[in-house]
Phi, psi and omega in degrees: 000318180300323181293319179298312178298319180297319179294322179293321178296321181285323181240050184303313183296319179297316180294317180295319177296321178296318179293321178297316179297318181296316180296321180292335178289334177284330180281318179240098181305143178307139181205180179300337181297334179304328181298334179275351180290318191277126177270092182301324179303316180295318179296318178297315181297317178295316181300310181295320180295319178302314181296313182295318180293322176301317179298317181293319177298323182295335179288344183079011182301321183291317179297324178296319181293314180300314180296322178298324177290323175298325180286336181274323183243150181238332180290132183292331177293319181288315179295320177301317178297317180296317181292322177294315177296321178298314179302319184294307189275329177295323184293337180295332185250323190256005182077153184294320181293317178298317178302314181291323177296335179276311189275327183297310178302323178296320178297313178298322175298318181298319180286339175301334185262012181244131186247004181300149177296337180272005183303312186301313180295314182299321182295310179299313182299316181293319179295320179295318181292322176298318184292317176297319180297318180295319181287323182282322179290322185293341182286348184283340186233157179295326182274358184293326179206160186299324184289327175296316181298319180295309182295319179300317181286316182303313185266008173053047182277159172267163175304313181301316179296318179297312179302320183296328182285319191254347187303314181303323180289325177291319179297315179294323180301315183298318177297316180296321181291316177299314179298322180295322180301311184286331180278324190247346176277126180287168177279114180220158176248143180254166175265146176289142181295142177278138181068192181209129174284153181232156176297140179272061178103110179293321181299318180293321178300314181294318180301312181289332175297318177296317180295328178293323177294326177293322175300315181297321176300322180289317177302322179280005179067022176277328180242144178289139185295332180289328176293316178302314180300315179300314181298309182298314179296317180298313179297317179296320178298327182276317188274309185199096183292338184293343180294337177297333180286342181269002176285138177277084182292332179296322176298312179299318177296322176300319176301314182299312181299315179292326174302317181293314180297312178296320177300318180288330176298318180295340180271003179243084188310315183298312179294313183301313182295323179293320178291322177299319180296322178294320185283331186305121180080354181239023185304315184293313181296315180290323177300314181297313181298315180295324178299330179295336185260315185245003184078161191285337180291305180296330177299318178297318182291317184294311184285335181292343177277349184242349182218146176258005179283085186294323179299312181297320181293318183290313179297312183299314181285333177285314177292331177297343177292346178265153177122244181287166181295334182263000184298323171235127182295338179294333180295332177293337180297310180300314183300316181294320177296314183292314185296336179273356183276151181295132177078014183285160178232082185306319182297316180294321179299314182296322179294314181294317179302311183295318180301310180297317184293321181291323180292318176297317180299319181294320181294313180289325176297321178296323176297319180299316180293327177292318179289326180288330180282000000 
C-alpha cells in the first residue's frame, strides 16, 4: 500500500489522468472512434525532442557555458542576471524542465562556495527567479513547453501567429525578471570554479545539434513527423541507446490519458455543451485557475477539447504556469533540487516562490485585461 501511495504522490497528474480516462471509458465504451482521439504528431514531437535535448545535455555543453560565465563575472547580481537570462532564452528551445535540470544544480554548487550571511536569502531568490524565467521564457515558442507544442499543433498555427499571441507577455516578463534581479538579489561575491569541464565529444555535440535542427524543421511542418521519428530512433540506437531511458514516458502517457478523456467528453453532447457554455469567454481565467490545481499541461489538453479560442487557451495556460508550485510541473524540479540540498529551508522557499509568482501573474494578468479591453 505504501508503494502505491508513494507512486501516486510522485505521479499524481498521471494517476488522476488515468482515473479520468478509465471512468470516461465506462460512460463511452471503447470503439474505433478512440483512434481519432490521440494526436500522434504531438507525441512524436515530444518524444523526439526529449531524446535530442537529453543527448545535448549529456555532452556537457551547458555546464561548460555556465563555468565560463563564472570565470568572467564575480558579482552575484551580474551572475544572477546572466543565469536568469540563460534560463529565459534557453527554455525557448530546450524546454523549461530541461533548462532547470541544467541550471539549478549549477546554481546550488555555486552557493556551496559562498559563506556570506546573506547567502541563504540570495540562493532562494535566485532559484525562484531562474524557475520563473524558465517558465516565462518557454511560453514564447511552440517547443518551449509541452502545452505550447500541443496547442500549436492542434490549432495548426504558424510560428508568426504563435509569436503574435504571446510576444507582449514575454516582453513584459523579461522586464519584470531583470528588475527583480537588481531589486532583490543582495550584493555578494562568488568563488571561481575549480578545474574546468569539457565537452564529452565534439562530434556528438555537433550530431545532436543537427538533430535538434531536424526537430525544428518538423515543428515548422517542413519535415514529416514520421520521418523525424525514424531518424531519431535510428541515430539513438546507433549512438547511445541509454537516451531512451531519459524520455519522460509518464508525461507522454498523461497526454494519451487526457486525449481519451477529452475525446469521450466530446462524445457526450449534453455535458460537452454545458462545459463549453461555462468556458465561453472565460478561457484565460479558467485556464489559469485550473492550472493551479492540475498544472498547465493537462489544463491545455482538457480545455482545448471544449473551446476553439486558441488565443485564450495559449495565454491562459502559459500564465497559468505561474502561481502554485504545481501550476507548472517544471517548477517542482527546482524545488526538489533545493529541498535535497544541505541547509535548505523548503517552507521559506515555497513562500518566496509563491510571492514572486503571484506578483508576476498579477502583472501579466493586468496586461491581458488591458489588451482585451
